[in-house]
N, CA, C and O of each residue as an XYZ file, in Angstrom:
920
protein
N       0.841     -1.195      0.000
C       0.000      0.000      0.000
C       0.872      1.240      0.000
O       1.899      1.297      0.677
N       0.453      2.225     -0.763
C       1.135      3.521     -0.762
C       0.088      4.621     -0.763
O      -0.832      4.610     -1.580
N       0.231      5.575      0.159
C      -0.731      6.667      0.251
C      -0.026      7.985     -0.018
O       1.087      8.215      0.453
N      -0.689      8.852     -0.786
C      -0.173     10.177     -1.100
C      -1.301     11.188     -0.890
O      -2.349     11.108     -1.531
N      -1.072     12.130      0.008
C      -2.095     13.123      0.331
C      -2.054     14.282     -0.658
O      -0.987     14.774     -1.024
N      -3.251     14.706     -1.083
C      -3.412     15.866     -1.956
C      -3.604     17.141     -1.149
O      -3.456     18.240     -1.683
N      -3.926     17.008      0.111
C      -4.108     18.115      1.034
C      -4.286     17.543      2.418
O      -4.636     16.375      2.584
N      -4.038     18.387      3.426
C      -4.135     17.900      4.806
C      -4.917     18.859      5.695
O      -4.920     18.699      6.916
N      -5.580     19.850      5.109
C      -6.295     20.844      5.895
C      -7.750     20.481      6.122
O      -8.282     19.541      5.532
N      -8.380     21.261      7.002
C      -9.805     21.135      7.243
C     -10.590     22.058      6.332
O     -10.055     22.601      5.366
N     -11.851     22.229      6.646
C     -12.741     23.004      5.781
C     -12.281     24.444      5.606
O     -12.524     25.048      4.561
N     -11.615     25.005      6.625
C     -11.243     26.419      6.585
C      -9.731     26.624      6.511
O      -9.257     27.760      6.527
N      -8.975     25.528      6.430
C      -7.518     25.627      6.339
C      -7.097     25.609      4.872
O      -6.423     24.682      4.424
N      -7.496     26.631      4.132
C      -7.329     26.600      2.679
C      -5.870     26.612      2.250
O      -5.554     26.155      1.152
N      -4.978     27.119      3.081
C      -3.555     27.101      2.723
C      -3.019     25.681      2.611
O      -2.009     25.444      1.948
N      -3.695     24.737      3.258
C      -3.215     23.355      3.293
C      -4.100     22.415      2.470
O      -3.867     21.206      2.449
N      -5.102     22.957      1.800
C      -6.006     22.229      0.906
C      -6.816     21.191      1.682
O      -6.445     20.782      2.782
N      -7.926     20.781      1.080
C      -8.801     19.801      1.729
C      -8.082     18.469      1.896
O      -7.315     18.053      1.028
N      -8.334     17.812      3.008
C      -7.742     16.504      3.251
C      -8.308     15.474      2.274
O      -9.518     15.269      2.188
N      -7.406     14.843      1.551
C      -7.758     13.803      0.583
C      -6.472     13.096      0.197
O      -5.384     13.648      0.357
N      -6.592     11.880     -0.309
C      -5.392     11.116     -0.641
C      -5.686     10.139     -1.766
O      -6.829      9.736     -1.983
N      -4.629      9.767     -2.477
C      -4.694      8.656     -3.422
C      -3.992      7.470     -2.779
O      -2.823      7.556     -2.401
N      -4.709      6.374     -2.659
C      -4.172      5.163     -2.057
C      -4.024      4.096     -3.137
O      -4.990      3.729     -3.807
N      -2.794      3.606     -3.291
C      -2.567      2.446     -4.150
C      -2.776      1.212     -3.291
O      -1.975      0.908     -2.407
N      -3.853      0.514     -3.560
C      -4.255     -0.618     -2.727
C      -4.618     -1.789     -3.620
O      -5.559     -1.717     -4.411
N      -3.867     -2.860     -3.486
C      -4.017     -4.019     -4.367
C      -3.883     -3.514     -5.804
O      -2.830     -2.977     -6.146
N      -4.871     -3.654     -6.641
C      -4.739     -3.168     -8.023
C      -5.475     -1.848     -8.248
O      -5.648     -1.420     -9.389
N      -5.908     -1.199     -7.160
C      -6.722      0.002     -7.279
C      -5.887      1.258     -7.068
O      -4.944      1.266     -6.276
N      -6.246      2.321     -7.788
C      -5.806      3.672     -7.471
C      -7.036      4.377     -6.909
O      -7.906      4.828     -7.655
N      -7.091      4.461     -5.601
C      -8.313      4.821     -4.894
C      -8.205      6.239     -4.355
O      -7.333      6.533     -3.538
N      -9.096      7.122     -4.813
C      -9.162      8.476     -4.283
C     -10.023      8.482     -3.029
O     -11.197      8.114     -3.066
N      -9.428      8.904     -1.919
C     -10.151      9.008     -0.651
C     -10.567     10.456     -0.455
O      -9.746     11.312     -0.125
N     -11.835     10.715     -0.660
C     -12.458     12.034     -0.535
C     -12.084     12.960     -1.703
O     -11.046     12.808     -2.348
N     -12.981     13.924     -1.938
C     -12.831     14.794     -3.103
C     -13.431     16.160     -2.805
O     -14.399     16.574     -3.443
N     -12.849     16.859     -1.832
C     -13.334     18.165     -1.436
C     -13.109     19.234     -2.487
O     -12.609     18.947     -3.574
N     -13.477     20.463     -2.167
C     -13.517     21.513     -3.184
C     -12.149     21.905     -3.733
O     -12.086     22.530     -4.792
N     -11.047     21.563     -3.055
C      -9.716     21.846     -3.603
C      -9.102     20.645     -4.313
O      -8.027     20.768     -4.901
N      -9.750     19.502     -4.273
C      -9.110     18.269     -4.739
C      -9.011     18.198     -6.256
O      -7.957     17.855     -6.790
N     -10.086     18.516     -6.950
C     -10.026     18.488     -8.420
C      -8.915     19.387     -8.960
O      -8.109     18.912     -9.760
N      -8.829     20.681     -8.561
C      -7.716     21.481     -9.078
C      -6.350     20.948     -8.673
O      -5.392     21.076     -9.435
N      -6.239     20.349     -7.480
C      -4.951     19.777     -7.067
C      -4.564     18.603     -7.960
O      -3.399     18.467     -8.334
N      -5.527     17.759     -8.302
C      -5.255     16.640     -9.200
C      -4.802     17.125    -10.574
O      -3.883     16.561    -11.168
N      -5.451     18.171    -11.072
C      -5.074     18.717    -12.378
C      -3.674     19.308    -12.325
O      -2.846     19.027    -13.192
N      -3.407     20.121    -11.315
C      -2.109     20.775    -11.201
C      -0.970     19.782    -11.039
O       0.135     20.025    -11.524
N      -1.226     18.664    -10.363
C      -0.193     17.662    -10.134
C      -0.176     16.570    -11.213
O       0.595     15.614    -11.130
N      -1.036     16.728    -12.223
C      -1.132     15.765    -13.316
C      -1.392     14.346    -12.786
O      -0.746     13.382    -13.197
N      -2.351     14.250    -11.868
C      -2.669     12.960    -11.258
C      -4.086     12.491    -11.555
O      -4.495     11.425    -11.094
N      -4.832     13.270    -12.314
C      -6.224     12.914    -12.550
C      -6.354     11.559    -13.238
O      -7.301     10.815    -12.985
N      -5.405     11.246    -14.103
C      -5.474      9.980    -14.835
C      -5.314      8.768    -13.924
O      -5.691      7.657    -14.295
N      -4.750      8.982    -12.725
C      -4.521      7.857    -11.819
C      -5.786      7.416    -11.103
O      -5.857      6.294    -10.601
N      -6.787      8.291    -11.053
C      -7.983      7.991    -10.266
C      -8.905      7.062    -11.043
O      -9.485      7.459    -12.054
N      -9.039      5.825    -10.571
C      -9.993      4.910    -11.214
C     -11.065      4.419    -10.254
O     -12.083      3.873    -10.681
N     -10.838      4.612     -8.946
C     -11.825      4.262     -7.935
C     -11.920      5.422     -6.941
O     -10.932      6.108     -6.681
N     -13.113      5.631     -6.393
C     -13.358      6.752     -5.493
C     -14.119      6.244     -4.276
O     -15.059      5.459     -4.399
N     -13.698      6.708     -3.088
C     -14.347      6.318     -1.847
C     -14.445      7.554     -0.957
O     -13.436      8.198     -0.670
N     -15.646      7.881     -0.528
C     -15.872      9.074      0.283
C     -16.164      8.705      1.735
O     -16.812      7.697      2.018
N     -15.675      9.540      2.642
C     -15.993      9.347      4.059
C     -17.337      9.963      4.411
O     -18.057      9.435      5.259
N     -17.686     11.085      3.762
C     -18.982     11.728      3.977
C     -19.154     12.840      2.952
O     -18.277     13.065      2.118
N     -20.280     13.532      3.015
C     -20.658     14.454      1.949
C     -20.538     15.926      2.316
O     -21.118     16.769      1.631
N     -19.813     16.262      3.363
C     -19.516     17.675      3.590
C     -18.682     18.214      2.431
O     -17.956     17.470      1.771
N     -18.799     19.517      2.197
C     -18.217     20.112      1.006
C     -16.706     19.943      0.923
O     -16.160     19.827     -0.174
N     -16.027     19.928      2.054
C     -14.570     19.768      2.016
C     -14.150     18.312      1.826
O     -12.961     17.994      1.855
N     -15.135     17.427      1.632
C     -14.839     16.025      1.351
C     -15.475     15.532      0.045
O     -15.170     14.437     -0.427
N     -16.354     16.343     -0.528
C     -17.036     15.892     -1.754
C     -17.272     17.015     -2.764
O     -17.859     16.778     -3.819
N     -16.824     18.229     -2.456
C     -17.252     19.403     -3.215
C     -16.805     19.497     -4.655
O     -17.414     20.240     -5.424
N     -15.753     18.767     -5.065
C     -15.338     18.848     -6.474
C     -15.461     17.504     -7.188
O     -14.862     17.294     -8.243
N     -16.244     16.599     -6.604
C     -16.420     15.284     -7.229
C     -17.051     15.401     -8.612
O     -16.617     14.729     -9.547
N     -18.066     16.244     -8.751
C     -18.707     16.396    -10.061
C     -17.723     16.925    -11.096
O     -17.735     16.476    -12.242
N     -16.869     17.874    -10.710
C     -15.868     18.403    -11.633
C     -14.934     17.293    -12.113
O     -14.610     17.202    -13.297
N     -14.513     16.461    -11.177
C     -13.618     15.360    -11.533
C     -14.282     14.424    -12.542
O     -13.675     14.049    -13.544
N     -15.529     14.052    -12.270
C     -16.226     13.121    -13.161
C     -16.445     13.728    -14.537
O     -16.290     13.043    -15.548
N     -16.802     15.001    -14.587
C     -16.996     15.667    -15.878
C     -15.698     15.752    -16.663
O     -15.684     15.525    -17.873
N     -14.620     16.075    -15.985
C     -13.318     16.177    -16.659
C     -12.934     14.840    -17.281
O     -12.546     14.777    -18.447
N     -13.044     13.779    -16.499
C     -12.636     12.470    -17.009
C     -13.491     12.040    -18.197
O     -12.996     11.389    -19.117
N     -14.765     12.401    -18.181
C     -15.662     12.016    -19.275
C     -15.497     12.902    -20.502
O     -15.320     12.403    -21.613
N     -15.555     14.217    -20.304
C     -15.618     15.152    -21.434
C     -14.236     15.474    -21.989
O     -14.031     15.443    -23.202
N     -13.299     15.778    -21.119
C     -11.975     16.188    -21.591
C     -11.059     15.001    -21.881
O     -10.290     15.028    -22.842
N     -11.143     13.964    -21.054
C     -10.243     12.829    -21.220
C     -10.865     11.675    -21.993
O     -10.143     10.819    -22.504
N     -12.193     11.633    -22.088
C     -12.842     10.496    -22.724
C     -12.498      9.188    -22.039
O     -12.426      8.142    -22.683
N     -12.285      9.247    -20.727
C     -11.815      8.084    -19.976
C     -12.973      7.187    -19.558
O     -14.136      7.589    -19.578
N     -12.627      5.984    -19.186
C     -13.599      5.049    -18.641
C     -14.196      5.617    -17.357
O     -13.503      6.299    -16.602
N     -15.448      5.347    -17.109
C     -16.102      5.837    -15.892
C     -15.381      5.320    -14.643
O     -15.135      4.119    -14.532
N     -15.041      6.206    -13.706
C     -14.486      5.724    -12.437
C     -15.539      4.933    -11.668
O     -16.740      5.134    -11.845
N     -15.073      4.045    -10.825
C     -15.957      3.296     -9.942
C     -16.050      4.030     -8.602
O     -15.032      4.294     -7.962
N     -17.258      4.353     -8.188
C     -17.492      4.932     -6.873
C     -17.948      3.810     -5.949
O     -18.995      3.202     -6.172
N     -17.174      3.542     -4.928
C     -17.478      2.482     -3.975
C     -18.368      3.054     -2.874
O     -18.118      4.154     -2.381
N     -19.392      2.321     -2.493
C     -20.271      2.821     -1.429
C     -20.458      1.744     -0.362
O     -20.612      0.566     -0.682
N     -20.444      2.160      0.924
C     -20.495      1.190      2.016
C     -21.883      0.656      2.337
O     -22.005     -0.445      2.875
N     -22.937      1.412      2.019
C     -24.292      0.879      2.199
C     -25.251      1.592      1.249
O     -24.904      2.616      0.660
N     -26.446      1.053      1.105
C     -27.397      1.565      0.120
C     -27.880      2.970      0.474
O     -28.110      3.790     -0.415
N     -28.032      3.246      1.746
C     -28.491      4.572      2.146
C     -27.481      5.648      1.730
O     -27.857      6.702      1.218
N     -26.196      5.365      1.960
C     -25.180      6.337      1.585
C     -25.092      6.470      0.062
O     -24.866      7.564     -0.456
N     -25.269      5.364     -0.647
C     -25.282      5.439     -2.105
C     -26.384      6.384     -2.574
O     -26.157      7.203     -3.465
N     -27.566      6.281     -1.990
C     -28.677      7.124     -2.410
C     -28.398      8.588     -2.096
O     -28.709      9.464     -2.903
N     -27.816      8.858     -0.935
C     -27.450     10.229     -0.598
C     -26.450     10.783     -1.601
O     -26.591     11.912     -2.073
N     -25.445      9.990     -1.922
C     -24.420     10.413     -2.870
C     -25.006     10.582     -4.268
O     -24.667     11.530     -4.977
N     -25.883      9.667     -4.662
C     -26.493      9.745     -5.987
C     -27.325     11.022     -6.121
O     -27.249     11.713     -7.137
N     -28.109     11.327     -5.104
C     -28.922     12.549     -5.118
C     -28.037     13.790     -5.171
O     -28.331     14.737     -5.901
N     -26.967     13.782     -4.407
C     -26.001     14.878     -4.402
C     -25.445     15.126     -5.808
O     -25.343     16.271     -6.247
N     -25.086     14.046     -6.511
C     -24.524     14.181     -7.851
C     -25.599     14.459     -8.898
O     -25.336     15.114     -9.907
N     -26.792     13.967     -8.661
C     -27.882     14.159     -9.613
C     -28.196     15.637     -9.814
O     -28.535     16.056    -10.921
N     -28.086     16.419     -8.757
C     -28.332     17.861     -8.854
C     -27.334     18.518     -9.804
O     -27.673     19.465    -10.514
N     -26.101     18.007     -9.813
C     -25.038     18.626    -10.598
C     -24.851     17.994    -11.976
O     -24.486     18.675    -12.934
N     -25.104     16.696    -12.069
C     -24.800     15.973    -13.307
C     -26.031     15.486    -14.058
O     -25.917     15.045    -15.202
N     -27.196     15.557    -13.444
C     -28.473     15.079    -13.991
C     -28.501     13.559    -14.057
O     -29.424     12.940    -13.527
N     -27.504     12.942    -14.699
C     -27.472     11.489    -14.836
C     -26.126     10.967    -14.333
O     -25.213     10.769    -15.134
N     -25.982     10.741    -13.033
C     -24.688     10.303    -12.494
C     -24.167      9.013    -13.109
O     -22.955      8.824    -13.211
N     -25.069      8.118    -13.522
C     -24.621      6.852    -14.101
C     -23.861      7.047    -15.409
O     -23.115      6.163    -15.830
N     -24.041      8.175    -16.039
C     -23.311      8.473    -17.271
C     -21.836      8.727    -16.987
O     -20.992      8.550    -17.866
N     -21.524      9.142    -15.761
C     -20.167      9.586    -15.444
C     -19.452      8.710    -14.432
O     -18.238      8.831    -14.266
N     -20.174      7.829    -13.751
C     -19.552      6.963    -12.758
C     -20.341      5.674    -12.641
O     -21.543      5.631    -12.905
N     -19.640      4.626    -12.240
C     -20.286      3.352    -11.940
C     -20.288      3.181    -10.423
O     -19.249      3.337     -9.782
N     -21.427      2.867     -9.853
C     -21.571      2.736     -8.409
C     -21.512      1.253     -8.032
O     -22.296      0.440     -8.523
N     -20.562      0.920     -7.146
C     -20.304     -0.484     -6.832
C     -20.263     -0.660     -5.316
O     -19.622      0.136     -4.630
N     -20.935     -1.690     -4.770
C     -20.894     -1.920     -3.317
C     -19.470     -2.183     -2.845
O     -18.702     -2.889     -3.498
N     -19.136     -1.605     -1.707
C     -17.790     -1.754     -1.167
C     -17.470     -3.207     -0.842
O     -16.313     -3.619     -0.927
N     -18.482     -3.987     -0.471
C     -18.205     -5.364     -0.065
C     -17.747     -6.246     -1.222
O     -17.409     -7.410     -1.005
N     -17.728     -5.725     -2.430
C     -17.164     -6.468     -3.558
C     -15.647     -6.379     -3.601
O     -15.007     -7.044     -4.416
N     -15.067     -5.560     -2.728
C     -13.626     -5.339     -2.750
C     -13.002     -5.928     -1.486
O     -13.258     -5.461     -0.377
N     -12.201     -6.936     -1.669
C     -11.581     -7.632     -0.545
C     -10.583     -6.724      0.166
O      -9.827     -5.989     -0.470
N     -10.594     -6.788      1.485
C      -9.586     -6.095      2.266
C      -9.956     -4.701      2.716
O      -9.149     -4.038      3.368
N     -11.161     -4.226      2.389
C     -11.592     -2.897      2.811
C     -12.768     -3.044      3.772
O     -13.779     -3.664      3.442
N     -12.624     -2.473      4.951
C     -13.677     -2.509      5.966
C     -14.173     -1.101      6.227
O     -13.381     -0.201      6.508
N     -15.471     -0.907      6.135
C     -16.081      0.373      6.492
C     -16.516      0.334      7.949
O     -17.113     -0.642      8.403
N     -16.209      1.407      8.681
C     -16.657      1.548     10.058
C     -17.705      2.656     10.079
O     -17.403      3.812      9.783
N     -18.925      2.299     10.428
C     -20.025      3.265     10.439
C     -19.855      4.201     11.634
O     -19.943      3.771     12.784
N     -19.615      5.467     11.357
C     -19.393      6.455     12.419
C     -20.507      7.503     12.425
O     -20.269      8.681     12.690
N     -21.713      7.052     12.131
C     -22.874      7.938     12.098
C     -22.963      8.789     13.367
O     -22.928      8.268     14.482
N     -23.079     10.105     13.178
C     -23.272     11.086     14.255
C     -22.046     11.290     15.144
O     -22.125     12.038     16.119
N     -20.916     10.649     14.839
C     -19.713     10.853     15.638
C     -18.913     12.064     15.169
O     -17.948     12.457     15.825
N     -19.295     12.648     14.060
C     -18.673     13.879     13.572
C     -19.644     15.047     13.676
O     -19.294     16.121     14.164
N     -20.850     14.824     13.217
C     -21.884     15.857     13.217
C     -23.212     15.203     13.548
O     -23.527     14.135     13.021
N     -23.987     15.824     14.407
C     -25.230     15.229     14.895
C     -26.166     14.877     13.738
O     -26.465     15.719     12.891
N     -26.618     13.635     13.713
C     -27.556     13.188     12.692
C     -26.971     13.064     11.311
O     -27.707     13.069     10.325
N     -25.641     12.951     11.216
C     -24.978     12.977      9.906
C     -24.183     11.699      9.694
O     -23.530     11.198     10.610
N     -24.248     11.177      8.469
C     -23.583      9.915      8.153
C     -22.118     10.138      7.771
O     -21.811     10.925      6.875
N     -21.227      9.437      8.460
C     -19.809      9.420      8.111
C     -19.295      7.992      8.215
O     -19.931      7.127      8.818
N     -18.131      7.763      7.616
C     -17.480      6.449      7.681
C     -15.981      6.623      7.874
O     -15.380      7.573      7.372
N     -15.393      5.693      8.607
C     -13.950      5.475      8.593
C     -13.691      4.221      7.763
O     -14.591      3.409      7.550
N     -12.434      4.070      7.292
C     -12.114      2.908      6.465
C     -10.810      2.256      6.923
O      -9.860      2.931      7.318
N     -10.795      0.933      6.857
C      -9.628      0.133      7.213
C      -9.234     -0.689      5.991
O     -10.069     -1.371      5.397
N      -7.964     -0.621      5.622
C      -7.454     -1.321      4.439
C      -6.425     -2.348      4.898
O      -5.449     -2.009      5.568
N      -6.654     -3.608      4.528
C      -5.780     -4.691      4.954
C      -5.085     -5.342      3.768
O      -5.732     -5.774      2.814
N      -3.763     -5.407      3.838
C      -3.007     -6.272      2.945
C      -2.591     -7.487      3.768
O      -2.993     -7.619      4.924
N      -1.799     -8.365      3.189
C      -1.415     -9.570      3.918
C      -0.599     -9.237      5.157
O      -0.738     -9.898      6.187
N       0.246     -8.224      5.069
C       1.189     -7.963      6.150
C       0.917     -6.686      6.927
O       1.448     -6.515      8.025
N       0.103     -5.783      6.386
C      -0.051     -4.485      7.035
C      -1.483     -3.991      6.942
O      -2.310     -4.538      6.213
N      -1.748     -2.935      7.705
C      -3.093     -2.364      7.775
C      -2.964     -0.838      7.770
O      -2.113     -0.274      8.459
N      -3.823     -0.179      6.982
C      -3.875      1.273      6.934
C      -5.267      1.716      7.342
O      -6.264      1.153      6.888
N      -5.336      2.724      8.196
C      -6.607      3.202      8.737
C      -6.762      4.675      8.385
O      -5.840      5.471      8.565
N      -7.948      5.028      7.877
C      -8.255      6.408      7.474
C      -9.531      6.816      8.191
O     -10.601      6.272      7.920
N      -9.420      7.775      9.106
C     -10.530      8.029     10.018
C     -11.696      8.787      9.414
O     -12.826      8.660      9.887
N     -11.440      9.590      8.355
C     -12.463     10.563      7.982
C     -12.578     11.579      9.099
O     -11.608     11.803      9.822
N     -13.727     12.197      9.260
C     -13.937     13.173     10.328
C     -14.628     12.475     11.493
O     -15.701     11.894     11.333
N     -14.008     12.537     12.656
C     -14.462     11.692     13.757
C     -14.097     12.350     15.088
O     -12.916     12.490     15.408
N     -15.080     12.742     15.841
C     -14.805     13.409     17.117
C     -14.531     12.424     18.246
O     -13.876     12.778     19.226
N     -15.018     11.203     18.123
C     -14.877     10.215     19.191
C     -14.134      8.999     18.630
O     -14.744      8.132     18.004
N     -12.829      8.937     18.853
C     -12.024      7.901     18.199
C     -12.247      6.499     18.727
O     -11.820      5.532     18.096
N     -12.910      6.361     19.879
C     -13.032      5.036     20.477
C     -13.775      4.050     19.580
O     -13.480      2.855     19.610
N     -14.729      4.520     18.786
C     -15.474      3.591     17.924
C     -14.552      2.940     16.904
O     -14.714      1.762     16.585
N     -13.596      3.690     16.395
C     -12.656      3.156     15.414
C     -11.639      2.233     16.078
O     -11.367      1.144     15.572
N     -11.079      2.657     17.199
C     -10.047      1.841     17.839
C     -10.627      0.605     18.507
O      -9.936     -0.407     18.619
N     -11.865      0.656     18.948
C     -12.510     -0.557     19.452
C     -12.645     -1.591     18.344
O     -12.492     -2.790     18.580
N     -12.932     -1.121     17.136
C     -13.002     -2.028     15.993
C     -11.631     -2.636     15.708
O     -11.519     -3.838     15.467
N     -10.596     -1.809     15.736
C      -9.245     -2.304     15.463
C      -8.806     -3.335     16.497
O      -8.135     -4.309     16.155
N      -9.174     -3.131     17.745
C      -8.792     -4.069     18.810
C      -9.403     -5.445     18.609
O      -8.856     -6.442     19.082
N     -10.521     -5.511     17.917
C     -11.191     -6.801     17.686
C     -10.671     -7.496     16.430
O     -11.067     -8.626     16.143
N      -9.792     -6.836     15.679
C      -9.257     -7.419     14.459
C      -7.941     -8.132     14.746
O      -7.270     -7.800     15.724
N      -7.555     -9.104     13.918
C      -6.277     -9.784     14.136
C      -5.123     -8.784     14.142
O      -5.123     -7.849     13.342
N      -4.142     -8.959     15.023
C      -3.030     -8.014     15.089
C      -2.239     -7.973     13.790
O      -2.024     -8.990     13.131
N      -1.814     -6.760     13.445
C      -1.096     -6.556     12.188
C      -0.384     -5.213     12.287
O      -0.846     -4.319     12.996
N       0.728     -5.062     11.590
C       1.405     -3.766     11.555
C       0.438     -2.727     11.007
O      -0.079     -2.870      9.899
N       0.194     -1.661     11.803
C      -0.906     -0.743     11.507
C      -0.427      0.695     11.469
O       0.324      1.143     12.335
N      -0.872      1.400     10.456
C      -0.613      2.833     10.305
C      -1.958      3.555     10.298
O      -2.811      3.284      9.453
N      -2.140      4.470     11.240
C      -3.411      5.179     11.402
C      -3.247      6.629     10.974
O      -2.378      7.343     11.473
N      -4.091      7.053     10.044
C      -4.191      8.458      9.660
C      -5.496      8.980     10.244
O      -6.584      8.571      9.840
N      -5.364      9.894     11.208
C      -6.543     10.312     11.967
C      -6.701     11.826     11.916
O      -5.734     12.573     12.064
N      -7.947     12.266     11.702
C      -8.209     13.704     11.794
C      -7.886     14.173     13.205
O      -7.999     13.413     14.167
N      -7.482     15.434     13.313
C      -6.986     15.919     14.594
C      -7.312     17.399     14.730
O      -7.301     18.147     13.752
N      -7.601     17.804     15.952
C      -7.778     19.224     16.235
C      -6.976     19.560     17.486
O      -6.744     18.708     18.343
N      -6.564     20.802     17.571
C      -5.797     21.254     18.733
C      -6.632     22.149     19.639
O      -6.109     22.806     20.539
N      -7.941     22.165     19.389
C      -8.869     22.962     20.178
C      -9.794     22.017     20.937
O     -10.557     21.264     20.332
N      -9.722     22.062     22.248
C     -10.486     21.122     23.072
C     -11.988     21.276     22.901
O     -12.735     20.324     23.126
N     -12.445     22.465     22.504
C     -13.885     22.691     22.365
C     -14.399     22.398     20.961
O     -15.563     22.669     20.668
N     -13.564     21.857     20.095
C     -13.998     21.453     18.752
C     -14.689     20.098     18.872
O     -14.030     19.079     19.079
N     -16.009     20.085     18.745
C     -16.776     18.863     18.972
C     -16.946     18.007     17.713
O     -17.551     16.937     17.772
N     -16.424     18.465     16.591
C     -16.580     17.707     15.349
C     -15.373     16.880     14.969
O     -15.445     16.048     14.065
N     -14.252     17.104     15.660
C     -13.009     16.400     15.339
C     -12.344     15.922     16.619
O     -12.744     16.300     17.720
N     -11.325     15.086     16.462
C     -10.695     14.463     17.616
C      -9.598     15.356     18.199
O      -8.593     15.638     17.547
N      -9.813     15.792     19.435
C      -8.798     16.549     20.157
C      -7.574     15.662     20.334
O      -7.697     14.496     20.711
N      -6.393     16.210     20.063
C      -5.189     15.378     19.970
C      -4.933     14.550     21.236
O      -4.416     13.437     21.142
N      -5.281     15.067     22.400
C      -5.021     14.324     23.629
C      -5.874     13.066     23.740
O      -5.509     12.132     24.454
N      -7.016     13.034     23.036
C      -7.848     11.834     23.039
C      -7.199     10.682     22.266
O      -7.571      9.523     22.449
N      -6.236     10.999     21.409
C      -5.573      9.967     20.619
C      -4.378      9.350     21.339
O      -3.909      8.279     20.953
N      -3.893      9.998     22.355
C      -2.675      9.540     23.006
C      -2.787      8.115     23.561
O      -1.819      7.362     23.459
N      -3.935      7.708     24.149
C      -4.015      6.328     24.663
C      -3.956      5.258     23.578
O      -3.750      4.082     23.878
N      -4.135      5.657     22.323
C      -4.196      4.673     21.239
C      -2.903      4.605     20.425
O      -2.866      3.929     19.396
N      -1.857      5.281     20.857
C      -0.640      5.360     20.061
C       0.238      4.125     20.191
O       1.048      3.852     19.305
N       0.096      3.376     21.273
C       0.947      2.194     21.471
C       0.654      1.128     20.416
O      -0.494      0.734     20.214
N       1.690      0.680     19.764
C       1.553     -0.416     18.807
C       1.119     -0.019     17.415
O       0.977     -0.880     16.547
N       0.904      1.274     17.178
C       0.535      1.723     15.832
C       1.395      2.931     15.455
O       1.904      3.640     16.323
N       1.547      3.151     14.167
C       2.112      4.402     13.668
C       0.957      5.376     13.501
O       0.002      5.087     12.780
N       1.033      6.517     14.155
C      -0.077      7.467     14.165
C       0.337      8.767     13.483
O       1.398      9.326     13.763
N      -0.528      9.237     12.579
C      -0.298     10.505     11.892
C      -1.586     11.319     11.896
O      -2.671     10.785     11.669
N      -1.453     12.616     12.158
C      -2.611     13.492     12.185
C      -2.766     14.283     10.901
O      -1.783     14.686     10.280
N      -4.015     14.501     10.512
C      -4.311     15.320      9.332
C      -5.614     16.082      9.588
O      -6.204     15.976     10.663
N      -6.051     16.849      8.591
C      -7.269     17.661      8.697
C      -7.098     18.753      9.748
O      -7.920     18.899     10.653
N      -6.007     19.522      9.612
C      -5.707     20.540     10.607
C      -4.786     21.602     10.004
O      -4.241     21.430      8.914
N      -4.628     22.701     10.741
C      -3.604     23.690     10.448
C      -2.366     23.276     11.230
O      -2.363     23.379     12.457
N      -1.317     22.812     10.562
C      -0.166     22.264     11.294
C       0.568     23.301     12.135
O       1.263     22.942     13.085
N       0.425     24.572     11.802
C       1.125     25.609     12.569
C       0.526     25.800     13.958
O       1.129     26.456     14.807
N      -0.648     25.239     14.195
C      -1.305     25.378     15.501
C      -1.012     24.211     16.441
O      -1.549     24.151     17.547
N      -0.173     23.298     16.009
C       0.148     22.152     16.852
C       0.911     22.598     18.093
O       1.924     23.287     17.972
N       0.447     22.223     19.279
C       1.138     22.640     20.512
C       2.444     21.876     20.701
O       2.659     20.827     20.093
N       3.299     22.410     21.541
C       4.614     21.817     21.764
C       4.539     20.425     22.368
O       5.459     19.627     22.190
N       3.457     20.120     23.080
C       3.367     18.810     23.738
C       2.660     17.763     22.877
O       2.347     16.677     23.365
N       2.407     18.071     21.617
C       1.740     17.105     20.741
C       2.765     16.106     20.197
O       3.658     16.500     19.447
N       2.657     14.824     20.558
C       3.612     13.830     20.066
C       3.217     13.184     18.741
O       3.972     12.386     18.186
N       2.042     13.527     18.239
C       1.537     12.885     17.014
C       2.123     13.582     15.798
O       1.982     14.794     15.636
N       2.772     12.817     14.957
C       3.347     13.385     13.738
C       2.229     13.816     12.790
O       1.217     13.130     12.652
N       2.428     14.954     12.146
C       1.427     15.481     11.228
C       1.811     15.131      9.792
O       2.974     15.236      9.400
N       0.816     14.718      9.025
C       1.060     14.312      7.644
C       1.727     15.434      6.855
O       2.597     15.175      6.024
N       1.328     16.671      7.107
C       1.848     17.807      6.342
C       3.369     17.856      6.357
O       3.985     18.279      5.378
N       3.975     17.433      7.447
C       5.437     17.503      7.579
C       6.134     16.225      7.130
O       7.359     16.130      7.202
N       5.366     15.239      6.666
C       5.944     13.969      6.211
C       5.944     13.956      4.680
O       4.953     13.569      4.060
N       7.029     14.368      4.087
C       7.055     14.536      2.635
C       6.805     13.235      1.883
O       6.307     13.264      0.757
N       7.136     12.102      2.475
C       6.888     10.817      1.806
C       5.396     10.551      1.623
O       5.009      9.747      0.775
N       4.558     11.222      2.414
C       3.117     11.023      2.310
C       2.427     12.070      1.449
O       1.218     11.983      1.238
N       3.162     13.057      0.948
C       2.554     14.135      0.188
C       2.708     13.897     -1.319
O       3.779     13.520     -1.795
N       1.639     14.121     -2.043
C       1.677     13.927     -3.501
C       2.501     15.030     -4.158
O       2.652     15.043     -5.380
C-alpha cells in the first residue's frame, strides 16, 4: 500500500487544501475524498489519470465538493472510462447519488456505483453522528497480507474506530486520523484523546492547520511527512 495526500487541511484551512489522498491498494488507485480543492490539485499535479476508484468518508463540502468536476473532466476532456465509486451501504449510495444528480443530472453516465463489499480487504466503520449530529460518516480500514492502513475521515470520538481495530487480528498498523488542537472542537478528535491509542501503531494526524500544533503534541502530522505528500 502507498498513500499520497493531496491536502491535509480542514474546511477552513485553505492554505493546506482539503484533506484527501490517493491510495494504491491491491490493483486500485483509490481516491479518498474529493473536497472543493481536490479536483484542481489533481489537475495541477497531473494525477487525474490515476484515479480509477473513489471512496468518500462523507458528503460535507470539504470532502465531496469537487467530485462532479472530476467526473466531468474524465468524461468530457479525457474520454476516460467511468471511475468506480465504492459505497459502504445503500443509504449512503442514495445520498451520494442525489447529491450528484443535482449537478450531473445522470450520475450513471459519469460513474459506476459499486458496493464496497465487492472489494476484498476494505472494511467500512459506520461512524454515524460521531462527527456531526444526525450525519452519516465512515472510517475505512485497508488490509493487505502484512499491514493495515486506517483512514478516520472526520471523527470526534475515536473510540469507535479503535474498538473495531482491537477486535481485528493483530497486524502492523498505520493510522491516519483527523486531529484538532482545540479542546472545544466537537466535530473532530482533540489530539489528547488519541494519546491512549498510540501504542503499537504508527499514528499521523491530518485535517488541521499544522502551525497550531502545541509543543506537547507527540503525534506526527502528515503535512510535515514529505513521503506522504503527492
